[in-house]
C-alpha positions in Angstrom: -11.7 17.2 -35.8 -9.0 19.7 -35.5 -11.3 23.2 -36.9 -14.0 22.5 -34.5 -11.6 22.1 -31.4 -10.1 25.4 -32.7 -13.4 27.3 -32.6 -14.1 25.7 -29.1 -11.1 26.8 -27.9 -11.4 30.4 -29.3 -15.2 31.0 -28.9 -16.4 28.6 -26.3 -17.6 29.8 -23.2 -17.5 27.4 -20.0 -20.0 27.9 -17.1 -20.5 26.6 -13.8 -17.6 24.2 -14.8 -20.2 21.7 -16.7 -21.7 24.2 -19.2 -19.9 24.7 -22.3 -21.5 27.7 -24.5 -20.8 27.1 -28.6 -23.8 29.2 -29.3 -21.6 31.8 -31.5 -21.0 29.0 -34.2 -23.1 25.6 -33.4 -26.5 25.7 -31.5 -27.6 29.4 -32.0 -26.2 31.1 -34.6 -25.0 28.5 -36.9 -21.5 28.2 -39.0 -22.6 26.4 -42.1 -19.1 25.9 -43.5 -18.1 24.4 -40.2 -21.5 22.2 -40.5 -20.2 21.2 -44.2 -16.8 20.0 -43.1 -18.4 18.1 -40.1 -21.0 16.7 -42.4 -18.0 15.6 -44.7 -16.2 14.1 -42.1 -19.1 12.0 -41.0 -19.9 11.0 -44.4 -16.1 9.6 -44.6 -16.4 7.9 -41.2 -19.8 6.2 -42.0 -19.0 5.5 -45.4 -20.2 2.0 -46.4 -22.7 1.7 -43.8 -25.7 1.9 -45.7 -27.1 5.1 -44.0 -30.5 5.8 -45.7 -32.1 8.3 -43.1 -30.6 10.5 -40.6 -32.2 10.9 -36.9 -31.9 13.5 -34.6 -33.8 15.4 -31.9 -35.3 18.8 -31.7 -34.0 21.6 -31.7 -30.2 22.4 -31.5 -29.4 19.1 -33.5 -31.4 19.6 -36.4 -29.1 21.9 -38.4 -26.1 19.5 -38.3 -28.2 16.9 -39.2 -29.6 18.5 -42.4 -26.0 19.3 -43.6 -24.9 15.9 -42.8 -27.7 14.2 -44.3 -26.9 16.1 -47.7 -23.6 14.5 -47.8 -25.2 11.1 -47.6 -28.1 12.2 -50.0 -30.8 11.0 -47.6 -33.7 12.9 -45.4 -33.7 14.0 -41.8 -36.0 12.8 -39.5 -36.1 14.6 -36.3 -37.7 13.7 -33.0 -40.4 16.3 -31.8 -40.6 17.3 -28.2 -44.2 17.9 -28.5 -47.2 16.6 -30.4 -48.6 19.2 -33.0 -51.6 19.4 -34.9 -49.9 18.2 -38.4 -48.3 15.0 -36.7 -51.8 12.7 -37.3 -51.9 8.9 -36.7 -49.4 6.4 -34.7 -46.0 7.6 -33.2 -43.2 5.8 -31.6 -42.7 8.1 -27.8 -40.1 8.0 -25.4 -39.5 9.7 -22.5 -36.1 11.9 -22.5 -34.6 13.9 -19.4 -32.8 17.2 -20.7 -29.8 18.3 -19.0 -29.7 21.7 -20.7 -33.4 22.5 -20.0 -33.9 20.3 -16.8 -37.6 18.4 -16.6 -38.3 15.3 -19.1 -40.0 15.9 -22.6 -41.7 13.1 -24.4 -40.2 13.0 -27.8 -42.4 11.3 -30.5 -41.6 10.5 -34.2 -44.5 9.6 -36.6 -44.4 5.8 -37.6 -44.4 6.9 -41.2 -40.9 8.2 -40.8 -39.4 5.4 -39.1 -39.2 1.9 -40.8 -37.7 -1.5 -40.0 -35.8 -1.2 -43.0 -34.0 2.2 -42.0 -30.6 2.0 -41.4 -29.9 5.3 -39.3 -27.3 7.2 -38.3 -28.1 9.1 -35.3 -26.8 12.9 -34.9 -26.5 15.4 -32.2 -24.9 18.7 -31.3 -23.7 17.2 -27.9 -23.2 14.1 -25.8 -23.0 14.3 -21.8 -25.2 12.3 -20.0 -26.3 10.1 -23.0 -30.3 10.8 -22.3 -31.1 12.3 -25.6 -29.2 9.6 -27.6 -30.8 6.8 -25.6 -33.8 8.2 -26.6 -33.3 8.0 -30.0 -31.8 4.7 -29.8 -35.1 3.8 -27.8 -37.3 4.9 -31.0 -35.1 3.2 -33.4 -35.5 0.0 -31.5 -39.4 0.6 -31.3 -39.4 0.9 -35.3 -37.1 -2.2 -35.6 -34.5 0.2 -37.4 -30.7 -0.2 -37.2 -28.6 2.3 -35.7 -25.2 2.2 -37.6 -23.8 4.7 -35.5 -24.0 8.0 -34.0 -22.3 11.4 -35.3 -21.6 13.9 -32.0 -20.3 17.3 -32.8 -19.0 17.7 -29.1 -18.6 15.1 -26.5 -18.1 16.0 -22.6 -15.7 12.9 -22.2 -15.6 13.6 -18.5 -19.3 12.7 -18.3 -21.0 9.2 -18.5 -23.2 9.1 -21.7 -20.3 8.1 -24.3 -19.0 5.6 -22.5 -22.6 4.3 -21.7 -23.6 4.4 -25.3 -20.3 2.8 -26.5 -21.6 -0.1 -23.9 -24.5 -0.8 -25.5 -22.4 -1.3 -28.6 -23.3 1.6 -30.8 -20.5 3.0 -32.7 -20.2 6.9 -31.5 -18.0 9.4 -33.6 -17.1 12.5 -31.8 -15.7 15.1 -33.6 -14.7 17.1 -30.8 -14.2 15.0 -27.3 -13.3 17.2 -24.2 -11.4 15.6 -21.7 -11.8 18.5 -19.0 -13.2 22.2 -18.8 -13.2 25.0 -16.8 -13.0 28.7 -17.2 -10.5 29.7 -19.8 -9.4 26.3 -20.2 -10.6 23.3 -22.4 -8.7 20.2 -22.5 -9.3 17.6 -25.5 -8.9 13.8 -25.4 
């Protein structure tokens, strides 16, 4: 998606060769107009797939997942990284290592919100090593739900996650695929 790529070129900051900061418009300060364009594109790409829920993971994917879900007219479910008092009863859970934060989180979704009849579109802001997306897929499998695909804002195509997820047979539609990056230079696929 040209608009997203241009924003990354103008405002993205590469740190340590493998970290791309897009916090000015994607995952800290959020450009809702850009999110709307992204949601429209995913709605076009996944039209006819029967999406009845969008599933994402806490926290950076929630904003774009909400706007995308609005395009489909469906609810958003987000996997939480910690159990809270308002989540009672049975949950699906999976361990997910975090590239950004380091460490491992146990992510959970109440069994009330993921059903075997669901046709899920997974949405996330980044795809690098693929751990978060694999965690969402595992939660969907526990529920017996169908994953129709994954909508990713930014894929670091030089890291193994995208290829690994595609090899599992999951359709991945990334709106910006980065071939390589270094300070001052980002190359798209």
